SELUM-107228 format. One record per residue (C-alpha): residue in one letter; x, y, z. Coordinates in nm, 4 decimals, padded with zeros to 6 digits. Layout:
% residues N
rest_px_py_pz
a_X_Y_Z
...
END
This chain:
% residues 602
rest_px_py_pz
m_08.2716_12.5950_08.6311
v_08.0989_12.2792_08.7915
g_08.3325_12.0366_08.9018
l_08.3727_11.6727_08.9417
p_08.0541_11.4591_09.0919
y_08.3163_11.2333_09.2573
d_08.6851_11.2741_09.5052
c_08.9570_11.0549_09.2851
l_09.0897_11.0503_09.6918
a_08.7903_11.0105_09.9359
n_08.5609_10.8328_09.6828
p_08.7261_10.6926_09.3860
l_08.4673_10.4387_09.3595
g_08.2695_10.7297_09.2128
a_08.4895_10.7637_08.9131
v_08.4097_10.3728_08.8963
r_08.0178_10.4299_08.8877
l_08.0553_10.6947_08.6648
t_08.2525_10.5568_08.3716
f_08.0465_10.2454_08.4113
e_07.7447_10.4516_08.3464
k_07.8172_10.6622_08.0918
a_07.9633_10.3204_07.9230
v_07.6253_10.1808_07.9411
a_07.4446_10.4879_07.8484
s_07.6602_10.4797_07.4967
g_07.4834_10.2177_07.4099
s_07.8133_09.9537_07.5819
d_07.7117_09.5929_07.6091
p_07.7990_09.5576_08.0157
a_07.8571_09.1284_07.9252
t_08.1086_09.2483_07.7151
f_08.2909_09.4513_07.9835
d_08.4937_09.1251_08.1747
g_08.8949_09.1916_08.1392
k_08.8245_09.5215_07.9882
d_08.8555_09.8557_08.1707
w_08.5513_10.1317_08.0631
g_08.7668_10.4199_08.1415
a_08.7924_10.4031_08.5549
t_09.1281_10.3159_08.5556
d_09.2371_10.5984_08.2982
l_09.0813_10.8511_08.5285
v_09.2647_10.7653_08.8171
r_09.5628_10.7561_08.6251
d_09.5609_11.1236_08.5039
f_09.4490_11.2229_08.9107
l_09.7866_11.0541_09.0272
f_10.0304_11.1453_08.7349
d_09.8701_11.3853_08.5231
k_09.7386_11.5944_08.7989
g_10.0188_11.5091_09.0670
g_09.8112_11.3292_09.2853
l_09.9928_11.0440_09.3951
s_10.1596_11.2057_09.6804
q_09.8144_11.2731_09.8228
v_09.7267_10.9476_09.8403
p_09.8111_10.7997_10.1738
i_10.0672_10.4359_10.2152
l_09.8846_10.1719_10.4384
d_10.0801_10.0399_10.7368
t_10.0345_10.0355_11.0625
a_10.1327_10.3452_11.1549
n_09.8345_10.5055_10.9880
m_09.5839_10.2549_10.8917
l_09.3097_10.3096_11.1655
w_09.3153_10.6943_10.9983
i_09.2082_10.6067_10.6429
q_08.8801_10.5923_10.5168
h_08.7127_10.2768_10.4107
n_08.6523_10.2951_10.0486
s_08.9210_10.5485_09.9698
l_09.2019_10.5472_09.7987
v_09.5279_10.4069_09.9013
r_09.8744_10.2938_09.7898
f_10.0505_09.9889_09.9511
r_10.4012_09.9028_09.8997
g_10.4723_09.5605_09.9522
m_10.6185_09.2390_09.8153
v_10.4098_08.9245_09.6893
q_10.4470_08.6531_09.9592
d_10.2097_08.3778_09.8041
m_10.0057_08.4233_09.4664
l_09.6117_08.2569_09.5755
g_09.5247_08.2355_09.2303
n_09.1685_08.3707_09.1036
e_08.8625_08.4390_09.2062
f_08.4726_08.4522_09.0402
y_08.2639_08.7479_09.1836
v_07.9357_08.9072_09.0381
g_08.1229_09.2026_08.7888
v_07.7493_09.3057_08.6730
f_07.4238_09.2561_08.7340
k_07.0867_09.4345_08.6679
d_06.9109_09.6386_08.9291
g_06.5349_09.6053_08.7688
s_06.6182_09.7885_08.4285
m_06.9856_09.9482_08.5476
w_07.2973_09.8247_08.5149
r_07.5181_09.7936_08.7715
t_07.9075_09.6925_08.8799
n_08.0653_09.5125_09.1603
k_08.3977_09.5717_09.0206
f_08.6589_09.7238_09.2924
k_08.4566_09.6244_09.5508
d_08.3733_09.3447_09.8241
v_08.0006_09.4172_09.8748
a_07.7317_09.5984_09.6480
a_07.5997_09.9108_09.6876
n_07.2266_09.8140_09.6282
p_07.0562_09.5010_09.6904
m_07.0826_09.2030_09.4481
c_06.8510_08.8434_09.4809
s_06.9573_08.5739_09.3003
s_06.6942_08.5987_08.9990
s_06.8605_08.8919_08.9265
e_07.0651_08.8744_08.5724
m_07.4447_08.8792_08.6276
r_07.7603_08.8372_08.4658
i_08.0489_08.6437_08.6522
w_08.3799_08.7663_08.6007
e_08.6807_08.6783_08.7465
r_08.9528_08.8514_08.9463
r_09.3404_08.7659_09.1071
l_09.4300_08.7715_09.4870
l_09.8011_08.8482_09.5942
y_09.8635_08.8122_09.9561
c_10.0978_09.0993_10.0439
v_10.3331_09.2182_10.2875
p_10.5471_09.4338_10.3931
v_10.9001_09.3663_10.2774
p_11.0917_09.1661_10.5037
g_11.3917_09.3405_10.6600
k_11.2802_09.6774_10.5381
n_11.4095_09.9377_10.7515
s_11.2454_10.2392_10.8882
w_11.3910_10.5180_10.6733
i_11.2605_10.4135_10.3656
e_10.9164_10.5167_10.4781
p_10.7268_10.8530_10.5413
s_10.7120_10.9830_10.9026
s_10.3915_10.8535_11.0624
e_10.2880_11.2232_11.1998
s_10.3035_11.3505_10.7913
m_10.1125_11.0709_10.6458
r_09.8682_11.0893_10.9565
n_09.8337_11.4570_10.8911
s_09.7697_11.3466_10.5192
c_09.4621_11.1369_10.6648
s_09.3350_11.3312_10.8795
n_09.3149_11.5955_10.6540
l_09.1044_11.3422_10.3792
t_08.8839_11.2724_10.6479
s_08.8189_11.6144_10.7586
q_08.7477_11.7115_10.3909
h_08.5357_11.4176_10.3055
g_08.3231_11.4664_10.6217
e_08.2530_11.8194_10.5584
k_08.1269_11.7286_10.1840
r_07.8770_11.4695_10.3315
q_07.7534_11.7249_10.5604
r_07.6894_11.9565_10.2672
e_07.5605_11.6756_10.0674
d_07.3324_11.5587_10.3572
n_07.1040_11.8914_10.3187
t_07.0801_11.8654_09.9313
p_06.8691_11.6164_09.7290
i_07.0445_11.3214_09.6360
d_07.0387_11.1913_09.2572
h_07.1374_10.8881_09.1126
m_07.4360_11.0948_08.9540
d_07.5603_11.2319_09.2612
l_07.8351_11.0495_09.3236
n_07.9939_11.1680_09.6952
a_07.7175_10.9719_09.8235
p_07.9200_10.6846_10.0387
d_07.9074_10.4012_09.8388
h_07.9055_10.1731_10.1590
e_07.5110_10.2781_10.2055
s_07.2333_09.9709_10.2085
q_07.5460_09.7430_10.1638
v_07.5234_09.4002_10.0482
s_07.8427_09.1269_10.1430
l_07.9469_08.9202_09.8486
c_08.1465_08.6705_09.9275
t_08.3197_08.4884_09.6254
k_08.4576_08.1720_09.5665
k_08.8226_08.0866_09.4316
m_08.8432_07.9201_09.1131
r_09.0350_07.6882_09.2012
g_08.7550_07.5645_09.4147
g_08.4866_07.6226_09.2079
g_08.1505_07.6884_09.2813
l_07.9109_08.0140_09.2536
p_07.9797_08.3712_09.4223
s_07.7662_08.3907_09.7477
q_07.5990_08.6520_09.9011
s_07.4658_08.7655_10.2385
s_07.3630_09.0796_10.3597
q_07.4941_09.2707_10.6552
p_07.3704_09.6734_10.7677
q_07.6440_09.9238_10.7761
e_07.6576_10.0932_11.1586
s_07.6382_10.4209_11.1819
v_07.9563_10.6075_11.3467
s_07.8919_10.9160_11.5683
e_08.0802_11.1918_11.4762
g_08.3981_11.3022_11.5457
t_08.5137_10.9163_11.5398
h_08.7101_10.7557_11.2841
p_08.5387_10.4539_11.1432
n_08.8133_10.2263_11.2071
l_08.8948_10.3576_11.5526
s_08.5200_10.2250_11.6178
m_08.6266_09.9088_11.5354
v_09.0303_09.8420_11.6066
p_09.1277_09.5331_11.3680
d_09.3299_09.2545_11.5143
f_09.6098_09.2554_11.2881
d_09.9992_09.2085_11.3373
k_10.0890_09.5422_11.4580
n_10.4275_09.4754_11.3304
s_10.3743_09.3501_10.9853
l_10.0600_09.4751_10.8333
p_09.9612_09.2133_10.5349
c_09.7086_09.3324_10.2541
l_09.5089_09.1369_10.0134
v_09.5416_09.2785_09.6899
k_09.2708_09.1898_09.3803
i_09.4258_09.2526_09.0392
y_09.1829_09.3319_08.7686
d_09.2284_09.3424_08.3917
s_09.6483_09.2775_08.3918
p_09.8202_08.9549_08.2565
e_09.9705_08.7374_08.5100
s_10.2943_08.7947_08.3628
d_10.3154_09.1406_08.5145
l_10.3551_09.0405_08.8238
k_10.6072_08.7416_09.0114
l_10.6252_08.6247_09.3557
n_10.9160_08.8279_09.5865
e_10.8710_09.1014_09.3339
v_10.8049_09.4416_09.5436
f_10.4793_09.6525_09.3850
e_10.3301_09.9891_09.4766
f_09.9247_09.8911_09.4326
v_09.7394_10.1647_09.4458
g_09.3558_10.0890_09.4675
v_09.0250_10.1097_09.6957
f_09.1169_09.9985_10.0675
t_08.7947_09.8117_10.2276
l_08.8550_09.6765_10.6424
d_08.5479_09.5519_10.7431
p_08.5619_09.2979_11.0787
e_08.1817_09.2738_11.0607
l_08.2099_09.1467_10.6934
t_08.0672_08.7550_10.7274
v_07.9150_08.5127_10.5418
h_07.6224_08.3902_10.6749
e_07.4938_08.0419_10.5626
d_07.1486_08.0024_10.4113
d_07.0951_07.6590_10.3083
s_06.7679_07.8198_10.0998
n_07.0085_08.0237_09.8883
e_07.1961_07.8458_09.6685
f_07.4714_08.1316_09.6556
l_07.5767_08.0664_10.0248
n_07.6584_07.7067_09.9813
d_08.0484_07.7906_09.9844
l_08.2673_07.9893_10.1693
d_08.5501_08.1963_10.0253
d_08.8857_08.0759_10.1122
a_09.0162_08.3638_10.1111
s_08.7437_08.4960_10.3899
v_08.8235_08.1834_10.5901
h_09.1872_08.2129_10.5971
f_09.2728_08.6185_10.5553
p_08.9661_08.7098_10.7493
p_08.8467_09.1249_10.6588
k_08.9407_09.1815_11.0620
k_09.3182_09.0562_11.0078
v_09.3966_09.1699_10.6485
p_09.2692_09.4302_10.4587
r_09.1875_09.4402_10.0912
l_09.2740_09.6771_09.8193
h_09.1427_09.6793_09.5299
c_09.3722_09.7706_09.2554
f_09.3514_10.0397_09.0020
i_09.7449_10.0250_08.8627
h_10.0604_09.8508_09.0009
r_10.3756_09.9413_08.9352
k_10.7060_09.7610_09.0318
l_10.9526_09.8975_09.2686
a_11.3051_09.9265_09.2754
v_11.5555_10.0293_09.5364
s_11.5592_10.4248_09.4485
d_11.1712_10.4535_09.4128
f_11.2309_10.4081_09.8352
l_11.4290_10.6647_09.8919
q_11.3070_10.9558_10.0458
n_11.4104_11.3116_09.9676
p_11.6719_11.1821_09.7089
p_11.9674_11.4060_09.6485
l_11.9366_11.6171_09.3208
i_12.3033_11.4543_09.2257
e_12.3912_11.4550_08.8310
l_12.6558_11.1349_08.7814
k_12.9483_11.3387_08.7037
p_13.2540_11.1404_08.8064
n_13.3932_11.3750_09.0076
l_13.1280_11.3903_09.2830
v_13.0938_11.0242_09.2567
r_13.4680_11.0397_09.3425
g_13.4038_11.2455_09.6697
m_13.1004_11.0802_09.8047
r_13.3029_10.7322_09.7398
e_13.5951_10.8550_09.8877
a_13.3571_10.9536_10.2048
l_13.1737_10.6180_10.2273
l_13.5348_10.4350_10.2450
g_13.6491_10.6539_10.5105
h_13.3017_10.5471_10.6945
l_13.3385_10.2092_10.6389
t_13.7067_10.2016_10.7691
a_13.6177_10.3598_11.0739
v_13.3246_10.0992_11.1371
l_13.5613_09.8088_11.0318
g_13.8412_09.9229_11.2823
n_14.0404_10.1013_11.0587
d_14.0640_09.8048_10.8258
e_14.1222_09.9825_10.4630
v_14.1538_09.6676_10.3009
a_13.7978_09.5127_10.4369
a_13.6464_09.8359_10.3628
h_13.7574_09.8303_10.0248
c_13.6332_09.5020_10.0195
m_13.3055_09.5811_10.1986
l_13.1962_09.8650_09.9482
l_13.1968_09.6230_09.6681
h_13.0422_09.3437_09.8203
l_12.7441_09.6052_09.8754
l_12.7282_09.7062_09.5284
s_12.6943_09.3773_09.3889
r_12.3810_09.2269_09.1971
v_12.2892_08.9493_08.9920
h_12.2802_09.1471_08.6812
t_12.2796_08.7974_08.4263
r_12.2314_08.4487_08.4657
v_12.4495_08.1820_08.2602
d_12.2809_07.8531_08.2852
t_12.3241_07.7822_08.7143
v_12.5786_08.0566_08.7465
a_12.4534_08.3654_08.8906
v_12.6716_08.6338_08.6876
g_12.7244_08.9493_08.9609
k_12.7178_08.8222_09.2782
l_12.9910_08.9071_09.5665
s_12.9383_08.7256_09.8454
l_13.2274_08.8283_10.1633
n_13.3401_08.6019_10.4506
l_13.5289_08.8179_10.7005
t_13.6956_08.5659_10.9446
g_13.8650_08.5880_11.2457
l_13.5991_08.7237_11.4464
s_13.5094_08.5600_11.7882
k_13.1667_08.6107_11.9751
e_13.2936_08.9055_12.1887
s_13.4892_09.0990_11.8589
v_13.1054_09.0072_11.6807
s_12.9299_09.2281_11.9573
v_13.1562_09.5256_11.8600
f_13.2113_09.5138_11.4824
g_12.9378_09.3193_11.3790
n_12.6809_09.5065_11.5552
q_12.8576_09.8198_11.4263
l_12.8641_09.6961_11.0779
n_12.4912_09.5913_11.0807
l_12.4021_09.9122_11.1788
a_12.6247_10.0562_10.9177
i_12.4559_09.8171_10.6214
q_12.0670_09.9247_10.7800
s_12.1378_10.3125_10.7187
v_12.2059_10.2494_10.3707
i_12.0296_09.9571_10.2114
p_11.6408_09.9477_10.2374
f_11.6181_09.5816_10.3166
t_11.8598_09.3926_10.5386
q_11.8229_09.0695_10.7760
c_12.0518_08.9023_11.0102
i_12.1024_08.5264_11.1282
h_12.2550_08.3982_11.4466
l_12.3518_08.0673_11.2987
t_12.3808_07.8023_11.5786
v_12.2897_07.3968_11.5660
d_11.9423_07.4815_11.7604
y_11.9014_07.7034_11.5048
l_11.9744_07.5016_11.2047
n_11.7572_07.1806_11.3591
s_11.4480_07.3985_11.3876
a_11.4489_07.7109_11.1535
s_11.1835_07.6939_10.8477
l_11.4485_07.8264_10.5631
a_11.2707_07.7553_10.3144
p_10.8598_07.8830_10.2193
r_10.6265_07.5629_10.2300
k_10.3109_07.5033_10.0448
d_10.0344_07.4003_10.2930
y_09.7407_07.2610_10.1062
e_09.5027_07.2400_10.3544
a_09.4947_07.5604_10.3800
n_09.5895_07.6196_10.0555
r_09.8335_07.9024_10.1035
l_10.2147_07.9424_10.0694
v_10.3787_07.9661_10.4157
t_10.6853_08.1728_10.4053
g_11.0583_08.0908_10.5680
v_11.3600_08.2937_10.6924
l_11.4793_08.3151_10.3229
q_11.1831_08.4388_10.1069
l_11.3734_08.7744_10.0725
a_11.3246_09.0401_09.7905
d_11.5493_09.1170_09.5237
g_11.7947_09.3639_09.6891
t_11.7657_09.2361_10.0393
h_12.1628_09.2240_10.2415
l_12.2004_08.9107_10.4546
t_12.4481_08.8487_10.7516
i_12.5133_08.5350_10.8543
d_12.6639_08.5819_11.1909
e_12.8757_08.2316_11.2761
t_13.0709_08.2890_11.5369
r_12.8246_08.0939_11.7673
l_12.8095_07.7825_11.5788
n_13.0155_07.5264_11.8235
a_12.9954_07.1252_11.7065
g_12.7029_06.9288_11.7191
m_12.4833_06.6936_11.5883
l_12.2453_06.8258_11.2706
n_11.8982_06.6539_11.2427
s_11.7742_06.5976_10.8972
v_11.6292_06.9310_10.9409
g_11.9540_07.0971_11.0077
v_12.1439_06.9455_10.6833
e_11.8436_07.0380_10.4451
n_11.8839_07.3681_10.6310
a_12.2513_07.3736_10.5610
r_12.2179_07.2774_10.2123
l_11.9473_07.5462_10.1319
l_12.2063_07.7782_10.2570
k_12.4739_07.6554_10.0543
s_12.2544_07.6578_09.7525
l_12.1711_08.0359_09.8367
m_12.5107_08.1218_09.8338
e_12.6342_07.9149_09.5406
s_12.3752_07.9676_09.2772
q_12.1388_08.2825_09.4305
k_11.8670_08.0399_09.4409
v_11.6025_07.8858_09.6984
e_11.4631_07.6080_09.7020
y_11.0850_07.5923_09.7583
d_10.8788_07.2942_09.9195
f_10.5365_07.2387_09.7294
k_10.5336_06.8648_09.9331
y_10.4756_06.6838_09.6296
y_10.7601_06.8213_09.4080
k_11.0406_07.1367_09.4907
m_11.1318_07.4291_09.2568
d_11.4165_07.6221_09.2845
m_11.3452_08.0144_09.2838
a_11.5761_08.2492_09.1679
t_11.7098_08.5309_09.3890
d_11.9473_08.8329_09.4450
v_12.0273_08.8330_09.8012
q_12.3946_09.0066_09.9141
l_12.5100_08.7720_10.1739
l_12.7846_08.8631_10.4044
i_12.9504_08.5788_10.6628
l_13.1216_08.6558_10.9951
s_13.3332_08.3663_11.1162
e_13.6028_08.2307_11.3223
g_13.7906_08.0539_11.0479
k_13.6562_08.0609_10.6717
s_13.2859_07.8682_10.6505
n_13.2544_07.5469_10.5950
i_12.9105_07.5296_10.5504
l_12.8921_07.8902_10.3115
p_13.1599_07.9138_10.0641
a_13.1904_08.2738_10.0057
d_13.3519_08.4454_09.6365
v_13.5703_08.6638_09.8547
v_13.7014_08.5586_10.2205
l_13.9106_08.8134_10.3948
p_14.0704_08.8096_10.7071
f_13.9540_09.0847_10.9572
q_14.2251_09.2531_11.0854
p_14.1149_09.5744_11.2719
s_14.3635_09.8018_11.4631
t_14.1102_10.0254_11.6816
v_13.7427_09.9948_11.7815
g_13.5181_10.0743_11.5419
s_13.3365_10.3619_11.5403
s_12.9632_10.4069_11.2708
n_12.8737_10.7159_11.3605
v_12.7513_10.9217_11.0597
g_12.6653_11.2637_11.2376
v_12.5462_11.4233_10.9555
a_12.1397_11.3452_10.7456
e_12.2517_11.4372_10.4333
a_12.5603_11.2028_10.3987
l_12.3127_10.8814_10.4902
q_12.0966_11.0379_10.2013
a_12.3947_11.0658_09.9696
w_12.5138_10.7248_10.0075
r_12.1671_10.5770_10.0066
w_12.1358_10.7630_09.6498
y_12.5052_10.5999_09.6180
f_12.4163_10.2662_09.6563
a_12.0725_10.2299_09.4771
t_12.2303_10.4084_09.1812
l_12.5356_10.2960_09.0981
r_12.4140_09.9143_09.1922
s_12.2069_09.9821_08.8511
l_12.4494_10.1381_08.6049
s_12.5748_09.9177_08.2808
h_12.9220_09.7929_08.2544
s_13.1282_09.7233_07.9325
i_13.5215_09.6305_07.8453
e_13.6597_09.7524_07.5413
a_13.8373_09.5711_07.3163
d_14.2083_09.6922_07.4491
m_14.1097_09.6824_07.8016
q_13.9915_09.2753_07.6902
k_14.3579_09.2048_07.5731
v_14.5582_09.3640_07.8931
i_14.2904_09.1356_08.1509
e_14.3809_08.8110_07.9152
d_14.7323_08.8870_07.9613
d_14.7369_08.9060_08.2910
l_14.5126_08.6039_08.3460
v_14.7066_08.3846_08.1248
a_15.0220_08.4629_08.3840
a_14.8652_08.4268_08.6604
r_14.7759_08.1328_08.5529
q_15.1077_08.0285_08.4683
a_15.1980_08.0979_08.8151
d_14.9887_07.9151_08.9972
r_14.8026_07.6086_08.8269
s_14.5055_07.6158_09.1168
l_14.3242_07.9055_08.9823
g_14.0307_07.8246_08.7720
s_13.7324_07.9870_08.5965
h_13.5976_08.0307_08.9339
d_13.8630_08.3060_09.0572
f_13.8698_08.4370_08.7188
s_13.5081_08.5025_08.7250
r_13.5292_08.6800_09.0490
l_13.8347_08.9002_08.9517
l_13.5698_08.9904_08.6564
t_13.2964_09.0832_08.8956
m_13.4984_09.3077_09.1451
a_13.6626_09.5186_08.8526
r_13.3180_09.5538_08.7060
l_13.1725_09.6666_09.0988
m_13.5620_09.8569_09.0581
t_13.4117_10.0478_08.7919
a_13.0379_10.1287_08.9107
s_13.2318_10.2369_09.2479
f_13.3243_10.5703_09.0269
g_13.0265_10.6372_08.8787
e_13.1597_10.4751_08.5572
t_13.0410_10.2298_08.3312
s_13.3891_10.1378_08.0756
l_13.6526_09.9430_08.2881
s_13.9571_10.1089_08.2956
l_14.3457_10.0625_08.3182
e_14.3713_10.2198_08.6678
h_14.0427_10.0287_08.7899
w_14.1548_09.6764_08.6933
q_14.5164_09.7471_08.8743
m_14.3249_09.8557_09.1739
v_14.1598_09.5411_09.1968
k_14.4639_09.4022_09.1166
e_14.6328_09.5438_09.3905
l_14.3178_09.4858_09.6441
e_14.3472_09.1213_09.5643
r_14.7207_09.0870_09.6164
l_14.6602_09.2785_09.9625
r_14.4016_09.0146_10.0837
r_14.6198_08.6953_09.9438
e_14.9014_08.7902_10.1595
r_14.6662_08.7726_10.4909
l_14.5562_08.4435_10.3597
k_14.8694_08.3329_10.3581
g_14.9469_08.4967_10.6859
d_14.6249_08.3322_10.8002
g_14.7256_07.9889_10.6922
t_14.3754_07.9093_10.4910
g_14.5946_07.9596_10.1080
s_14.6077_08.1539_09.8284
s_14.2775_08.1421_09.6597
g_14.3371_08.4596_09.4310
i_14.5638_08.5687_09.1737
END
């Protein structure tokens, strides 16, 4: 049996050419292919999912980028930081009497003159970055990924050696796609103009030298961005700040430039993406398939655990013991922390983000934060995939760029500290915030933080107008007294009795707790009719005993009840869970009274 005339891993463009030529040979008009897939994506999808090839596709990051072959298939996991609009490109053109395509590539495999018959198509540009605050444990080891890339390089090299000794037919789709390339630079739709063209010879690479190593790119080695080009996908499929896995053709060519030539009308416009995101700094990925990622998708070797109540209870007990040790034997703080880490925005009613549960631990100083705060942050980082920390000072407030803003000269969105992916945990340390004068920037930043705390929204600055963008960030505030800038849902005086310890010691426990948070946060929730009556009676009695209680207090208590239920791996609120929430609230109130902060609870 003759094998396939292409290799989806090493030469995915072979699948593109094969399916394109078959479609044309069957009588289809190439001019009608814009916005349609002629079978290439189906072939790649079959290889990835039906034949189990996804695990073989290397993940593009700083650890292994230099080992990945040009024009090979890669995965990129990242957050959509900016949506750069659409760009024009030459989708199909005639090479003599034969139609050819430039889809899923930056350069043409055959020379193309300005007189060629061609069709102009569009594709979308997304500027994507590794998820801000991404913790190291959520990615495969650099060694395993490098071995995968090296195996792919070796296999591809051996295949080329065999091909060099045989005649090459036009259907021999293992031939490198980058031979005799002609660079195609494009002009984004927002700027107008036609696609431009320039020639750039491909330099040969000596045997045993990886092509990317011979031209070490000038990129940010701490955070590798990627310019993702999207084909045949509705705009509603991808949104700003969402986290995706993109699978597509990797291109990185520091020699890819645009040469101006006044004699050629196609070369009068430069590509904005090439100017502001040069190929030597920002690799390109021509996307076949994309999928939105959940927190659970980032777990490495997740444990095979069924959602059984007894098993989850045991896991919950061990996790609470760990949090209690980290928090200096403060069991109340450990219970509040558990509910806080399980919280998420599950719906919005007008301006209210239902489900959030921000936490303010008070009674901390600079000295105690250096112990308990650091240990707590390490504990959170070990189980939550995306975490950030802000040390709040007057100078920080007066100078930080918290909100993203639009730079119209560069035609891009300049990111801010608060441009975060959903599910990110943000710790704000207020213990260094001393008395001082806030300038206009500081006042605006304080307002932005308060808005994030209260409504889970971040205001983006588009210069001529501002737009609120919904987010879902877990907020933990560490402060000496109750925070005046950040009014949290739950305020708790921190009362440790010993020096905390963040030592876990067992990798299996960490994997189980990561699964615990990733799985239980997404559970549904319901309250049966009999429990609704119990809750109503308790809330009425609480209101009669304390007239200061309002809808915010009742909403917080219901959120805590939902989270308490989820912490046991259950979906329906029971009387036991409700009583546990009431007892936790009673203990919290006692601390607040003793702390002189007030009751603020039921």
